[in-house]
C-alpha positions as CSV (number, residue, x, y, z in Angstrom):
1,M,-4.0,-34.6,3.2
2,I,-4.6,-34.9,7.0
3,A,-8.1,-35.6,8.2
4,V,-8.1,-32.8,10.7
5,N,-11.6,-33.3,11.9
6,D,-11.0,-37.1,12.5
7,A,-11.6,-37.5,16.2
8,E,-8.0,-38.6,17.1
9,T,-6.3,-36.0,14.8
10,K,-8.6,-33.2,16.0
11,W,-7.9,-34.2,19.6
12,D,-4.1,-33.9,18.9
13,F,-4.5,-30.5,17.3
14,D,-6.7,-29.2,20.0
15,N,-4.9,-30.6,23.0
16,V,-1.4,-31.5,22.1
17,Y,-0.6,-28.5,19.9
18,G,-3.0,-26.2,21.6
19,T,-4.5,-24.5,18.5
20,G,-8.1,-25.2,19.2
21,Q,-8.6,-25.3,15.5
22,S,-7.4,-27.3,12.5
23,S,-4.0,-26.6,11.1
24,I,-5.4,-26.2,7.6
25,D,-7.8,-23.5,8.9
26,G,-4.8,-21.8,10.6
27,I,-2.7,-21.9,7.4
28,L,-5.6,-20.6,5.3
29,R,-6.2,-17.7,7.7
30,A,-2.5,-16.8,7.9
31,T,-2.2,-16.9,4.1
32,S,-5.2,-14.6,3.8
33,V,-3.7,-12.1,6.1
34,L,-0.3,-12.2,4.5
35,L,-1.7,-11.8,0.9
36,A,-4.5,-9.3,1.7
37,T,-4.1,-5.7,0.5
38,P,-5.6,-3.3,3.0
39,A,-8.4,-1.1,1.7
40,L,-9.1,2.2,3.3
41,P,-12.5,3.2,1.9
42,C,-14.0,6.4,3.1
43,S,-17.5,7.6,2.4
44,A,-19.5,10.8,2.4
45,F,-23.2,11.5,2.0
46,L,-25.1,14.6,1.0
47,V,-28.9,14.5,1.3
48,C,-31.0,17.6,0.4
49,G,-34.7,18.1,0.7
50,E,-37.5,19.9,2.5
51,G,-35.2,22.9,3.2
52,R,-32.5,20.8,4.9
53,V,-29.0,19.8,3.8
54,L,-27.4,16.9,5.6
55,F,-23.7,16.0,5.2
56,A,-22.0,13.1,6.8
57,N,-18.6,11.5,6.3
58,N,-16.7,8.6,7.6
59,E,-12.9,7.9,7.8
60,D,-12.1,4.2,7.4
61,Y,-8.5,4.4,8.5
62,W,-6.7,2.3,11.0
63,D,-5.3,5.1,13.1
64,P,-7.1,5.1,16.5
65,D,-5.7,8.6,17.4
66,T,-8.5,10.6,16.0
67,R,-9.0,14.3,16.8
68,V,-11.7,16.9,16.7
69,W,-10.5,20.5,17.0
70,F,-12.0,23.9,16.7
71,V,-10.7,27.2,15.2
72,P,-12.7,30.2,16.3
73,A,-14.0,32.8,13.8
74,T,-11.9,35.9,13.4
75,E,-12.3,39.0,11.2
76,G,-12.7,37.7,7.6
77,R,-12.3,34.0,8.6
78,H,-15.0,31.4,9.5
79,G,-15.0,29.4,12.6
80,V,-14.3,25.7,11.8
81,M,-14.7,22.3,13.4
82,Y,-12.0,20.0,12.0
83,L,-11.8,16.2,12.0
84,G,-8.6,14.3,11.6
85,Y,-5.7,12.6,13.3
86,A,-2.7,13.5,15.5
87,N,-1.0,15.3,12.6
88,L,-3.9,17.8,12.6
89,F,-4.2,17.6,8.8
90,P,-8.0,18.2,8.0
91,Q,-9.7,15.0,6.9
92,G,-13.1,16.6,7.3
93,A,-14.4,20.0,8.3
94,L,-17.5,22.1,8.8
95,N,-17.4,25.9,9.0
96,D,-19.9,28.3,10.6
97,A,-21.4,29.2,7.2
98,G,-22.4,25.5,6.6
99,L,-19.6,24.7,4.2
100,A,-18.5,21.1,4.7
101,Y,-15.4,19.3,3.4
102,D,-14.1,15.7,3.2
103,G,-11.0,14.3,1.5
104,F,-10.6,11.0,-0.2
105,A,-7.5,9.0,-1.2
106,T,-7.2,7.9,-4.8
107,A,-4.7,6.1,-6.9
108,A,-1.7,8.3,-7.4
109,Y,-1.0,9.9,-10.8
110,P,2.3,11.4,-11.7
111,L,1.4,15.0,-12.4
112,T,3.3,18.0,-13.5
113,Q,2.9,21.5,-12.1
114,Q,0.0,23.4,-13.6
115,E,1.5,26.2,-15.7
116,G,0.3,29.7,-14.8
117,K,-1.0,28.6,-11.4
118,E,0.4,29.8,-8.1
119,V,1.7,27.2,-5.7
120,F,0.0,27.7,-2.4
121,R,2.3,27.8,0.6
122,G,0.5,26.4,3.6
123,N,-2.6,24.2,4.1
124,L,-4.8,24.9,1.0
125,I,-7.8,23.0,2.5
126,A,-7.7,24.9,5.8
127,E,-7.5,28.2,3.9
128,A,-10.4,27.2,1.7
129,I,-12.7,26.1,4.5
130,E,-11.7,29.1,6.7
131,T,-12.2,31.8,4.0
132,C,-15.0,30.5,1.8
133,A,-18.8,30.2,2.6
134,T,-20.0,28.5,-0.5
135,V,-19.0,25.8,-3.0
136,E,-18.8,28.5,-5.7
137,E,-16.3,30.5,-3.6
138,V,-14.2,27.3,-3.1
139,V,-14.1,26.6,-6.8
140,V,-13.0,30.2,-7.6
141,F,-10.4,30.1,-4.7
142,L,-8.9,26.7,-5.7
143,G,-9.0,27.7,-9.4
144,R,-6.2,30.2,-8.7
145,Y,-3.7,27.5,-7.4
146,D,-1.7,24.6,-8.7
147,L,-3.5,21.4,-7.6
148,S,-0.8,19.0,-8.7
149,S,-0.3,18.2,-5.0
150,L,-3.7,16.4,-5.3
151,A,-2.1,13.6,-7.3
152,N,-3.6,11.0,-5.0
153,A,-6.6,12.8,-3.6
154,M,-10.1,14.1,-4.3
155,L,-11.8,16.8,-2.3
156,F,-15.5,17.0,-1.7
157,F,-17.2,20.3,-0.7
158,A,-20.8,20.9,0.0
159,D,-22.6,24.0,1.3
160,A,-25.7,25.0,3.2
161,T,-27.7,25.3,-0.1
162,G,-26.9,21.8,-1.1
163,D,-24.5,22.8,-3.8
164,H,-21.6,20.4,-4.0
165,Q,-18.4,19.8,-6.0
166,W,-15.7,17.2,-6.3
167,I,-12.3,18.7,-6.7
168,H,-9.6,16.5,-8.3
169,V,-6.9,16.7,-10.9
170,D,-7.8,15.2,-14.3
171,P,-5.8,12.0,-14.7
172,A,-5.6,12.8,-18.4
173,R,-3.0,15.4,-17.4
174,A,-0.8,12.7,-16.0
175,A,2.9,13.2,-16.9
């Protein structure tokens, strides 16, 4: 063991090798970085009371290229504010009826296609948030489709009344 904080040894590490810190500290920090598994926790909050519904979400992801984009309302479709990244896949959204959405990554489960359910061609989340006004409508809408593509995700919807629902595939159905 090297006495790294000994005056002469510390002087060598600080001035000869130019680290400004002990080598043991450097080794420990490098090891921690190499062995660490990155965690990407997201969060969402729903608070209801006194006639108000507050929804907030947070994307804890490393991509600094975040985006906010708007889709105006058209006949039969709600206007939506989307939150996401450069690929424009909705990570969060709020429509003009007060329906909010956030998505969460989960551990992946190998799932089989749900028999008797239609496979949706397109962006299922965008379709739900642009055509539904309430959580009840979202549940009915999503109930028609195969959700096996959600093998590593959970969806959270909340509406202007405070009604809310987690949408996920039951891991007991894992193949």
